[in-house]
N, C-alpha and C positions, 0 to 999 in steps of 0.2 A: 504236309499231313493231313489225311481223311477226316471227317468230319467228326467221326466216333473218336480218333484221337486227338482232335483238336477239344473235344467236351471235356477230355477225360483229363488232359491237362489243365484245363479250366477248373476241374473239379479239384485236380489237386493243390492247385494254388490257392484254391478257400479251405482245403484240409477237409473236404467231403469225400467220405469213403463209398456213398451211394447216394444217388440223386434221382427223385421220382419226378418224372416229366408227365402228367395226364393230358388228355386232349380237352382242351379248357380255354378259357380268355379269363379277362380280369370280370365279365358279367355271370360265369360259370354257365355260359350258353351250351346248348348242345350242338346249335348250327355254327359253326365259325367264319369269320372271313379269311382270306388268304394269308393276313398279316398275322393270325394266330393259329394258324396249322403245321406249330413247332413240332407236334409229335409226329405227322406226315414228313415232315423235312428230315426228321432225324430217322426215322423206321421204316418209311414207304407205306405204313399202315394207311389204308383208307378208309376206315370204318369209323363208325361215328362215336364208339365209346372206346376208350382203351385209354392205359395206363403202362408207360415204359420205366423200368429200373435199370441204370447204371451204374457198375461198379469198375474198378480199373481192371477188372481180368474178363467178366462176363456181363451179360445183358439178358432182360427178361421184357415180354409184351403179356399182361394182361389183358384179358378180354373176357365180354360174355359169352353165354353159349351160342348167338347168333354169329360169332365172328371167330370161333376156333379155328374152324377148316381155313377160314380166311387168312388168318394170322399166320398159319403154318406156312401157307402158300406165298404170301408178300414178303415176310419178315424171317426170312433162313436164318439169318444171323442170331436172332432171339430164341430164347426160349419161351415155348408158349405156355402161359399160366390161367387157370380161371381167375376172375376178377372181383377175388375177395380177400379180407386181410389176413386168414388164415394160411391160404396159397403164398401171398406176398411176404410174409416173415418166415414163414417155412425155408422159402428160397433163400433170402437176406442171411438166415442162421446158417444157412448151408454154403454161405459166401464168405462172410464176414465175422473178422473175431470179435469178443466180447469189447466191449468200450468204441465200437467203431460207430461215426457219425452219419446220421441218416438225415438229407437235407430233402426240403421241397421248397416252391417259389410259393408263399402263404397267398399271394395274390391269384393263383389257380386253384386252391383248394377252399371247400366248405368249411366252417366251424369246426362241424361235425365229425368231417372225415379227419381232419388235422388231429383233433381231441382223441379219435380211437386209435389213429395211429402212434399218436406219441404215448397213449397207455401200452400198447403191443411192444414199441421199440423200446421203452423202460423193462417191461417184463421178460423181454429178450436181451437185456444186458447192453443196449445200445444207446447212443447218445441221439436225442431228437432235437433238429434245429430248422426251426422257419426262418426264412430269408426273403429278402427283396431283391436278391441279385439271383440271376438266372444264370448259369452257365451256358446252357443251349442258345437262349436268345443271345447270347454275346459272340457265339458262335456264326451265327445264322445269317452269313452274306446277302447282299441282294435280297433283304425281306422286304416283302411287299409293303408299300403305304397302308396306313390305316384309314377305312371307310371314311367318306364324308359327303353321305347323299344329303339332297334335300330333305327337309320334313314339311308332309303336305298334311291336310286334314282326311279325316275317314267320315263320310257323310252320317248325320243323324238318321238319314233312312235305312242305314246299314247298320249302326250302332244302336238303335234305339233308346239310347239313355244319354241326357245330355253331361258333359263333365264334370259340371257344376254338381249334379245330383249325384254321381258317383263320388265325387268328394265330401259330399256331406255324407253319403252312407258310410266311407270308409271312416272319416272322423268320429262320427259316433261310435264304431269299434273301439277307438284308441279311449274315448270317455269313458265305455263301460270297462276296461281295463284299467283304467289308471294310469293312462301313458301320456308321457308330454310328446313323444314323436316316435313315428313309424319308418323303418328303414325299408325302401322299395328298391331292391339291388337288380333288378333285371327289367331289362329294355322292353320285353312284351307286357310289362303289367306297368311301365309309363304309358305305352302306347295304347293299350287299353284304358286306361283312366283319363286319358286327356284328348283321344279320339282322333289320335296322329298315327300316321304311317310313315316309312322310309324305306330304304331300299340297301342298309349297308352289309346284308348278305343277298345273294342270289334267290334263297328258296323262301325267305321271309319276309314281310313288309317290314322292318324293324328299323330305326333309327336306334343305336346305341346310345344309352342313358340311362340313368337313376335318378332317386328323388327321395327327400326327404318331407314327410307329413307332419304337422303339429296339431296339438290336441285345439288349439283356436282355429284350425280350417287351413292355415296357410302350407302352401308346398313349394320348396326350393327344387327346382327341375335342372339338373345338373348336364346341361349340354351347350354347346356353342351355338350363340345368339345369330349366327351368321348364317348357321344351316334353317332356319326357319322360314317357311315361305307360307305362312297361315295368316289369312285375313283379319283386319284390327277385328279385335271383340271375341274370335275364337276359344282363346284361352280365359278361363274365370280370374278377374280381378285379384283373388289371392294367391294365383301362381305367379312367383319371380323364375325368371329365366337367369340361372347362375352360369359361370363358367365352370368346368369342371374341376380347375384348379382351387375353385372356392370351397370344394366339399372339405378341406382341412379346417379351414375357418368355421365353418358351419359345425362341424363334431365339436370342436374348442370350444364353441358357444352353448353345448348342452352338457357342461359340465355341472355333474351331480345329478341329473336328471332319468327320468326311467324311461327307455328306449325299449320298444319293442321289435327284436329280432328274431328270424328265421333261422334258426343256425344251418339248416340244409342249404339255404339260399343264399348266406351272407358268408363272403370271402371271410378267412382267417385273418387277413390283412387289415380289412375295414373293421372286422370286429377288434383287433387290437387297439386301432384307432379309437373308437369309443371307450375302450377299456383304459385306454390313458387319459381319457378327458374324465375321467372318473365318473363314467355314467353307470348305473343301475340298469341290470337288463331283466325285461321279460321275454322269457324263450317260449314264442309258441308260433304255431302254424300261421303263416301271415295272411290276416283277414281277406284280404284281396282276390285271394286264388278261389275262395268257394263263391265269392260274388262275382267273378268272372267265369266261374264254370256255368253257372245255373243260367242259361242265355237268355236275352230278353226276347220277347216275341218276333222285333222286329230282325234281330238275328238269325232265329231258327228258320223264318220267311225267307230271309237271305239263303240261308244254307240249304233250303229244298230248292231255290232256284239256280245256286250255284251246283248242286248236286243233276239238276235238270240238264244245265248247259253242257257240264260235264260229260253227262250219260251221253248225248248227242254224238260229241265226240269220239267216245268209246267205241258206240254202235257204230260208228262211220269206220274207224279202225277194224275192229271186228269182222264187220262184212268184208273189208277190204282182203283182210288174212286168210278167212274162209273162202273168198273168191277167187285169190289168187296165191292160196298158199306155195304150189311150185314155185311161184317167182322168191319166194321168201328163203326157203330151201336153200343152203348155200351160202347166203348172205348172211352177215356178221351180226350179232345180238345187237351193235351201236344201230343197224338198220331199223330196228324195230322201235329203239326207244326215237329216232329221227322221225319213224312214221306216225307215230301215234303224239311227238310233240307237233307237229306239221298240221294235225287234224285239231288240236288245241288251240294252235295260235290264229286258226281261220275264226275264232270268236273275239269282235273287239274288246269283250271285256276280261278275257285272259292276261294276266300280269306275269304269270311265270310258273314253273314247277313246283310245289313246295316241298319237293327232297327229291336228290335223284334218282331217276328212274333206274330201280331195278329189273331187268332182262337177263333172264338167265336160262340158259337151254340144257338140256340134260341133267350131268352131275353137278354143273355149276350152280342148279338149283336147290342143293344142299345145303349149299351157304347161305342162310335167310338174308343176309344183307349184300349178298355179292352186288357188285357194282362193275359193268363192261367197261373195260376202257381201250382206247387204241393201241394196237399191237398186243393183247392179250385177251381181245373178245373172240368167243367162241363163235363158230358157225352154225346155222341151225340145220340139222339133221332128221332125217326119216327115221321115225318110230321113237323118237325123244319127244318130252314135253317141255313146253315153254313158260315159265312163270315172269308174270308182268304185275309188277307191284310200283304203281305211281299216281300222283296227283296232281292237283292246280290250285293255282290263288285265282282268286277272283274277288273284287269288293265286295262281295255279296256273301262270300265265305269260302272256306278251306273244304278240299277232298283229299280222298285217299281211298284207293281201291287196286285190290290184287285180284286177277284171274289168271287161271292156267289153261293152256291151249294145247292141242292135240297137233303135231308137224304130221300126221299120217293117222290112218286107222288105228284106236287106241286097242291095248293088248286086255285080256282079263284083269291082268294083274294091274295095270293102271287104271283102270274103272274100278277096281276093288278100293285101292288107295284113295282117289278122288272121293269117290262115294264117302268112306269113312270120315274123310275130311268134312266133306258137305254135313254129313249128319251130325257131327259134334258143333259146325256152324248152327245149325236149325236148332239143335238141343238149346243152346242159349238164346238164340235170337227170337225163338217162341216162349220164353222160359218169362212166367208171372213169378213177381217176388214181393214180399211185404217192406215196406217203408222202412229203412234204418239197414237194408241188406248193403254190405259192402264187397267191394270188386272183388275182394280176396275170397269170400266166401261162394261169390258166382263163379270163378275160374274153374272149379271142378265140375261145374255143371256140364262145359264143353269138353273138358280133358277125359271126363270118366269114358266117355264115348269111344276115345282114342285108348283108352286103358283097357278097355276090355278087348281090344284087338292086339293087344302088347306094344303099344304104340304111345309115342308121347313127344312132346316138342321143347325146345328149350329156350323159349321166350315166354313172356306174358301173353293172354289171351285176347287184352283190348287195352287201348288207351285214350284218353281223353284228347279233342280236336279243338283249336282256337276258330276264332272268327276272324276271317284275313288276318291270322295270327299264325305263332308255330302248329304244324301238324300234329306236335306230340305236347300236350298240355295238360295239367295237373289243376286238382290235387288227386282226381279219383284215377284208376287203374283197374283192370282188370287180371291180376296175376297172383299167384300164390303165396307170395311173401310181400310185405311192405305195402299192403293197401286195405288200410281198414277203414277210407273215408265213406261214407255210406253214398251210395247213387240217388241222385235226385231228380225230380223233375225238372225238364230243362236242360240237362246236360248231354254233352253228345260222346257217343265213346266209339270206337272199333270193335269188331267182333272178328277175330284173325287165328282160328287153329290152324296147324300144319302139320307137315310130316316130312322129315328131310334123311333120306338114305344116302349115305357118303359112297361118292362113285357112281351113285346111280340117279336119282332126281328128288327133287322137291315140289312138294303141292303146299300152296296156302290159299284160302278163301277169306276174303277181306269185303266186308260191307261197313260203311257207318251207319249208326241209329242215335235216333233221339229218344231220351228217356221221358216217357207220359205215364199220367195216371190212368190207370184200368176203372174207367167210370162205372161198370159193371161190380166191381169189388172194392168199393172205397177202403184205402189203407194200401192199397197195391200197385206197383209199378210194372211195365212192360218196354220192351223195345219197339218202336217207330223206325221203319226204314228208310234213311236218307238216299244210300246211291242206286244207281240207276245203271244197270249193266245184265245183259243174260249171262248166266252160268253156262259152263261147257256140255251143253247134253251131249255130245258125244262122248264124254267120259263120265257120265252118270248110270249106273247100273240100276235102273228103278228096283230091280228085283230084291236088292238090299233096302229099300226102303218102307218104311213103315206107312200105313194109310195116312196117319196122321201128317209125317215127314212130306210124303206126295201132296197132302193139301197145301203145305205151308210152300212150298216149292212153285206149285202151280199158281197159288195166290201172290207170291213175289213176283212172279215172270207177268200174271195178269198186270200189276203194279206197272211195272217197267214198259209194256206194250202200251199201256194207257195213256202214260206220262209223255211217251217218246215217238211214238210211230206217226202221230200227224204230223211232226214236224221234219221227218226223215225225208230223203227222195225217195221215190217207188220204190227203187230196186233195194236200196236199203231198209225201208218198212217192210217190203216182202219179205225178206232173210229173219227181220226182226221176229214177225208174225210166226213164220216156222220154226225160229229156235222157241219160241216162248207157246207152242201149242201145250195145253194140258195134257199133262200125263201122256205125254209122247215115248211112243215103245221103241220108235225107229233103232234106238241103238241101244237097246238092254242087251246085257252079256248071254251069249247065247250058254 
């Protein structure tokens, strides 16, 4: 039997009429180890967010707007739906009879998600079943081994705050909320808190682990002690290293006590364990998230250095592309990935990509998170645009940048679209806003520029970024929904509006920014740029820019040349100076 038939047989044996499989793991990570890529094994979908639902007769794949086109191309045997509860249960009602059983693996879903789905299942006349028994994993033969990388230190010169101080700050939050314990479910939480790093996944320096913090300042860290390669005294005396199997005992010992749980980040399976132990719950956003999001001065200084290093690699790549564009024409998108990676790896501090590089030419750019793969990567063609979204991990910080290049002289339409996206980027990047303003409120500052041209994009405008951690980090986002967290000084965020025209092109312009106070206007904040890479002047129609937009562009390019030119080879530096000339009219649309 094929894998679908095997999974359906395993479902039938359990009397499941439908089974839900997210792209997730036991830590609810966005970035997964190969051992946890069950969704890809089952469906072939290579995006970062998705949910498969399998019945005995049909199957559907739910994705967000970034992946709609990609899912249709990669998963032809699945119905493609938008990733929301309404679409999911509307589809299920069309496939199943009332009384049918819908099952999920509660280790792979958050408490909030399961609670919402249980309500909708009941309202639809279905039975909802949370299980620790996964028919897909049962059928996955030759599943890769679980990761087991060494756990190393992340130096105080980068972290800016000792683990003991972080623990004390977090413990104070517990006391203020009258909680006996705080559940820390995510590896990036523990890595930040204890100033440690690992490499359990290729694109983020994380050791997979979780922890319990107690009101008296003790911390139980659930990880295999044999993995630790930390100097004596690195961990505070209040930290106890426990086997992951000891978690059951630790939860049982909290009988009747009040535990702080973030229901968006805790798996339903672990929540049920606390529930069975008779714990009372304080359900709120994990206090660590905001403490981590507001970076220490050392973290921000490190981020600036990481972006300087990354900017040098980007400029060398961009010079190579412009100087030898004919050599790239006819080559695969993968050659772009290899070239850019080659420039980054020349610096000794480069630890690897912060996510899989997106190199999308022509119509592939219309898939916001398209990934070129061997055997199906397109070749660069004359007349098309090339979208490159990439980033690097350095001990100093994490980078994420998107640029669009022209493979030949740009058309008036390409310049118009690119300039419109650039204007949307500038609108938000140049914005001053009062303290207390959320990303949800700021999102339309960029988007309204697109709306005036009858354009929009099906993703958020910005996301938080970690310090040598995940390239996507909360709690703040700049997005139209579910982003009520106010931006604060010290946060790092991307700004990345775009336009995507199916079958034609994709354009996205992304920089990272630090949120800083406005000295001249107390009580106001603004964005200070971190990313250092010139925009594509051959794609800018300066006739469409206002004087204020032109000034912002010239000032940004002045910042780039000032930070990078002296460290570049003479030919690359000369190219950068040409690309960043103020009010460069050379490529103005006729």
